[in-house]
N, C-alpha and C positions, 0 to 999 in steps of 0.2 A: 504494500500500500504506500502510495506516494502522497506526501503532504505538501501542499502549495501554500505559500504565504504571499499575501498581497499587501502592499502599503497603500494606504488611502491618503490622498493629498490633504483633504480637509474633511473632517467628520461632520455629519449633518446634525447639528446640536438640537434642532427642532424635534427630530425624532427621538433622540436620546433623552431630551427633557420630558417628552410625553411618556416615554417608558418609565423614567424614574418617578414620575408623579403617580403612576398606577402600581408601582412596585409595592408588594406587601410582604413583610417578613413575619413569619409566625414561629414562635418558640413552642415546641410541643414537648410536654413532659410525659415521656413514655411510661415512666414508673407510675404516675398517677392514673394514666389511662388503663394500665394493666391491673392496678389495685382496684379500680372501679369496676372493671369487667369481672375480675375474680369475685368481688363482693356480691355483685348481682347474680353471678353463677351460683355462689354458695347459698344465697337466699332462695333461689329457685330450687336448688337441691333439697334444702331444709323443708320447703313448702311441700314438695313431692313426698318426702319421707313422712312428714306429719300426716298427710292425706292417706298414705298407705297404712300407717299405724292406726289412724282413726277407723279406716275401713276394716282392718283386721280386728280391732277391738270391738267394733259393732258386731262382727261375726262371732266373736268369742264371748261376748257378754250374755249373761243368763239372768232370768228373774228367779228369785228364790223367796219362798214364804217362810217368815220367821214366826214361830208360834208364840214366843214370849212377847213380841211387840205387836202381833196380829197385823203385820204389814208385809207387803211384797217389797223386796229390795233388789236393785240391780247389782250384780257382782261382776266387776270388770277386772280381769287378771292383769291388764296393763296399766292399772291405776289412772285411767282417763275417764272423766265425767262427760256425758253427752248433754249439751245444752243447745236447744234450738237447732238441732241437726249438725252442730259442730262439736268437735272434741276439744276439751280443755284439760290441761294437767291439773291433778288434785294437789 
């Protein structure tokens, strides 16, 4: 590959000035971008895991009748209480 160099007698400052006016320099902090992406990914994974635990717990929960209190009580082996269709930790 051959490289040619050409000398310009006079540069056209009008074009250069227009280019310099529209020039934008952005400083990108890649560490912050990666940390933000990782945080969002972890939150998504946690939400999926909570939904899976909630579904599993709903399948495992049973109603039991306790004679001493004359009440039915829900027994959840995963220690999660169901309120309005959502699971919450006890």
